[in-house]
C-alpha positions in Angstrom: -0.2 0.0 -0.3 1.2 3.6 -1.0 2.2 5.5 2.0 3.0 9.1 0.8 4.0 12.3 3.1 3.9 16.1 3.4 7.1 17.7 4.9 6.7 21.5 5.1 8.8 23.4 7.3 7.2 25.9 9.3 9.1 29.1 8.6 5.5 30.9 8.1 2.0 31.0 7.1 1.3 28.5 4.2 0.5 30.3 0.8 -1.0 28.6 -2.3 1.8 26.6 -3.9 2.2 25.0 -0.1 -1.1 24.2 -0.4 -0.8 22.7 -4.4 1.9 20.3 -3.2 0.0 19.2 0.0 -2.5 18.6 -2.6 -0.9 16.8 -5.3 1.2 14.4 -2.6 -2.4 13.7 -1.0 -4.1 12.7 -4.2 -1.2 10.6 -5.2 -1.3 8.7 -1.9 -5.2 8.6 -1.4 -6.3 7.8 -4.6 -5.5 3.9 -4.7 -6.6 4.1 -0.8 -2.9 4.7 0.2 -1.8 6.5 3.7 -0.7 10.2 3.5 2.2 11.1 6.1 2.7 14.7 7.8 6.1 15.4 9.1 7.2 18.7 10.5 10.5 20.0 8.5 11.5 22.0 11.7 15.4 21.3 11.5 16.3 25.3 11.7 15.0 26.5 14.9 15.5 30.2 14.4 13.2 30.6 11.3 10.8 27.8 12.6 8.7 28.2 15.2 5.7 26.2 17.0 2.9 28.3 16.6 3.5 28.1 12.5 3.1 24.3 12.7 -0.3 24.9 14.8 -1.2 26.9 12.2 0.0 24.9 9.4 -2.1 21.7 10.5 -4.9 23.6 11.0 -4.9 25.0 7.6 -4.8 21.5 6.3 -7.7 20.6 8.2 -9.4 23.3 6.9 -9.1 22.0 3.5 -10.0 18.7 4.7 -6.3 17.4 4.2 -6.5 14.6 7.1 -3.0 13.1 7.7 -2.3 9.8 9.3 0.3 9.1 10.6 1.7 12.5 11.7 1.6 14.5 14.5 -1.3 15.3 16.9 -3.1 18.7 16.5 -3.0 20.5 20.1 -7.0 21.5 19.5 -10.2 20.2 19.2 -11.5 21.4 16.1 -10.5 24.2 13.7 -11.4 27.8 14.6 -13.5 28.0 11.3 -13.3 24.4 9.8 -16.0 24.5 7.0 -15.7 20.6 6.4 -16.2 19.1 10.0 -12.7 16.9 9.5 -11.7 15.1 12.1 -8.6 15.5 14.0 -6.3 12.8 12.8 -5.6 10.3 16.2 -1.9 8.8 16.4 -1.4 5.5 14.6 -0.2 3.1 17.5 1.5 1.4 14.6 4.2 3.9 13.9 5.5 3.5 17.4 7.7 0.7 16.0 9.5 3.8 14.2 12.0 4.4 16.5 9.3 5.9 19.1 8.3 8.3 16.1 7.9 12.0 16.7 6.9 13.7 13.4 8.7 16.9 14.3 12.4 16.6 13.3 13.6 19.2 15.7 13.2 16.3 18.3 14.5 13.9 16.3 18.4 14.7 16.7 19.4 11.2 18.6 18.2 9.2 15.5 19.8 11.3 12.8 23.2 10.6 15.1 23.0 7.4 14.9 23.1 7.5 11.1 25.6 10.2 10.9 28.0 8.1 13.2 27.3 4.8 10.7 28.6 7.3 7.6 31.4 8.5 10.3 32.5 5.0 10.6 32.7 4.0 6.7 35.3 7.2 6.3 32.8 9.0 4.2 32.8 12.3 6.7 35.1 14.7 6.7 35.6 18.3 8.3 34.9 21.3 6.6 35.9 24.9 7.7 35.1 27.0 5.1 33.2 30.3 5.5 30.2 31.0 3.3 32.2 34.0 1.7 34.6 31.2 0.7 31.8 29.1 -0.6 30.3 31.1 -2.9 33.6 32.6 -4.0 35.0 29.1 -5.0 32.2 27.2 -6.0 30.3 26.7 -9.3 26.9 26.8 -9.7 24.6 23.8 -10.4 23.8 24.1 -14.3 20.2 23.7 -13.4 19.1 25.6 -10.6 22.3 27.8 -9.6 23.0 25.6 -6.2 26.8 25.9 -5.6 28.7 23.1 -5.9 31.7 22.8 -3.4 35.1 22.6 -5.1 36.2 20.3 -2.2 38.6 23.0 -0.3 38.6 20.9 2.7 38.3 17.8 1.6 42.2 16.3 1.5 43.4 18.7 4.5 46.8 17.1 6.1 46.3 16.6 10.0 48.5 19.8 10.7 46.0 22.1 8.7 42.9 20.7 10.4 44.2 21.1 14.0 45.1 24.1 13.4 41.8 25.4 11.6 40.1 23.3 14.8 41.6 25.7 17.3 39.9 28.5 15.1 36.6 27.5 14.7 34.0 24.5 14.7 33.7 22.7 11.4 30.8 21.3 9.6 31.0 18.1 8.4 30.5 16.9 4.8 30.3 13.4 2.9 32.5 12.2 0.1 30.8 11.8 -3.0 32.4 9.2 -5.6 33.2 10.1 -9.2 30.4 8.0 -10.4 27.1 8.5 -12.3 23.7 8.6 -10.3 20.5 7.5 -12.3 17.3 6.9 -11.5 13.6 7.4 -13.2 11.3 10.0 -12.0 7.8 8.9 -11.9 6.6 12.2 -13.9 10.2 13.5 -15.6 11.4 10.5 -16.8 15.0 9.4 -16.5 17.2 11.5 -14.7 21.4 11.2 -14.6 24.0 13.1 -13.2 27.5 12.8 -12.0 27.8 13.1 -8.0 31.3 14.3 -7.9 30.8 16.6 -10.9 27.1 17.8 -10.5 26.2 17.5 -6.7 29.5 17.6 -4.9 30.3 16.8 -1.2 27.2 18.2 0.5 26.6 19.0 4.4 25.9 16.2 6.7 25.9 18.7 9.7 26.5 22.2 10.0 28.9 23.9 12.1 26.1 25.0 14.7 25.7 20.9 15.0 22.2 21.1 13.2 21.9 18.3 10.6 21.1 18.6 7.4 18.3 18.3 5.5 19.9 15.7 3.4 20.4 13.5 6.1 17.2 13.9 7.9 14.8 13.8 4.9 16.6 10.3 4.1 16.5 8.9 7.0 13.0 10.4 8.2 11.2 8.7 5.1 13.2 5.4 5.6 12.1 4.6 8.9 8.8 6.2 8.6 7.9 4.0 5.8 7.2 6.3 3.2 7.0 4.4 -0.2 6.0 7.4 -2.1 7.9 10.9 -2.2 5.6 13.7 -4.4 7.2 16.9 -4.1 8.1 20.3 -6.6 10.8 20.1 -9.0 12.8 22.5 -7.3 13.5 19.3 -5.6 14.7 17.2 -8.2 18.4 17.2 -8.4 18.9 16.7 -4.7 17.1 13.1 -5.2 20.8 12.3 -6.1 22.5 13.2 -3.2 19.3 11.4 -1.2 19.6 8.4 -3.2 23.4 8.5 -2.1 23.1 8.4 1.1 20.0 5.5 1.0 22.8 3.4 -0.7 25.2 4.3 2.0 23.2 3.7 5.0 21.3 0.6 3.6 17.7 2.1 3.8 14.9 1.1 1.6 14.6 3.8 -1.5 10.8 5.4 -1.7 9.6 6.2 -5.6 10.1 9.7 -6.5 7.5 11.7 -8.5 8.1 15.4 -9.1 5.7 18.2 -10.3 5.7 21.6 -11.9 5.6 24.4 -9.4 3.3 27.3 -9.4 5.4 30.7 -10.4 3.9 34.5 -10.5 3.8 36.1 -13.9 7.2 36.8 -14.3 8.1 33.1 -13.6 9.3 33.5 -9.8 7.8 30.4 -7.6 5.4 31.6 -5.2 6.3 32.4 -1.5 5.7 33.3 2.0 6.1 36.7 0.7 3.4 36.7 -1.9 0.7 38.0 1.2 -2.3 37.6 -1.6 -1.5 34.2 -1.8 -1.3 33.1 2.0 -4.1 30.9 3.8 -4.9 33.6 5.9 -5.8 35.9 3.1 -7.5 32.6 1.3 -9.3 31.8 3.7 -11.2 35.0 4.3 -12.1 35.3 0.5 -12.8 31.9 -0.2 -14.1 28.5 0.7 -12.3 25.5 0.6 -14.2 23.7 -2.5 -12.7 27.0 -4.2 -9.3 26.3 -3.5 -9.4 22.8 -4.5 -11.4 23.3 -7.7 -9.0 26.2 -8.8 -5.7 24.4 -8.1 -7.1 21.3 -9.7 -8.0 23.8 -12.8 -4.4 25.2 -12.5 -3.1 21.9 -12.5 -4.6 20.5 -15.7 -7.1 18.3 -14.0 -10.4 20.2 -14.5 -10.8 21.9 -18.3 -12.6 24.5 -16.4 -12.5 26.0 -13.2 -15.6 24.6 -10.5 -15.5 24.4 -6.7 -15.1 20.8 -5.7 -14.4 18.8 -3.0 -11.6 16.4 -2.2 -13.5 13.2 -3.4 -14.3 14.8 -6.4 -10.6 15.9 -7.1 -9.6 12.3 -6.1 -11.9 11.3 -8.9 -9.8 13.0 -11.8 -6.2 13.3 -10.5 -4.0 11.3 -12.6 -0.2 12.3 -13.0 -0.3 12.4 -17.0 -2.1 15.2 -16.8 0.2 17.3 -14.9 1.9 19.7 -16.9 6.3 19.6 -17.0 6.2 23.1 -17.4 5.8 25.6 -14.0 2.1 26.9 -13.7 1.7 30.2 -14.6 -0.7 31.7 -11.7 -2.3 35.2 -12.6 -3.9 36.0 -9.9 -6.7 34.0 -7.3 
């Protein structure tokens, strides 16, 4: 049975692009009777706040996007929930997954265990580069502008390492081999890159001790039994890094399906700065059925706009209807 997931970062109010991502992943998992897991990716403790996570869960429930398993919503009911959604209950079977908590900020001991496994294999090294050094010496990734690490600290001498350790704490990077990574995306088809050239050694743990997204998401998806990862195409390239970690850690990898992004008229991805598409604005002006119907029309599932509930949306959802090019939102 399919187990999909939605894993947002609670750094502010969700916007239309976040809701679109939640909806597509929910429909993909639920269409054939699968489960949809919610995980709160709050590794960045400075930007991510628990009140934002509460608001995020409230918005999902208002739309009818119930999760199981996932965090227990802290309130008895959504303040203005027109869908009469039931509150998700904790799935007792999930206790097999390392006494699961669905907040990444509470899972450091789990990440440390898998980080040590990579260290024991000699795959981890200290990186003392400052951000300015990285930007100055790294080539941008051909597809998305992400800097590729030049390997400055990969082969430091013992003396240089000891000297730098006296000056500052290092980040921890993983050594990637000079070989191809190949996988077939469920929507965009065959994907190929050279790990050393196109990805570069990436960070596993920051200098401040916080674990990286790449390590945390790989470990969590595997331990939580996720079989399908449906997410925006902006994360397509990082799939190669995660697949390397799945292999190195001996973890079961899921199926990956990436979908096009919602963008504005200038081609910029929607963000939390776009107040006219955030959920506070949308909930004050539209019903949940109107929002769902609009998204289904925008992404090509429906030939004309009409309000619809989730059952109607699931009945017409199909991956082959989704475009590959990003979707322009001209206004809601």
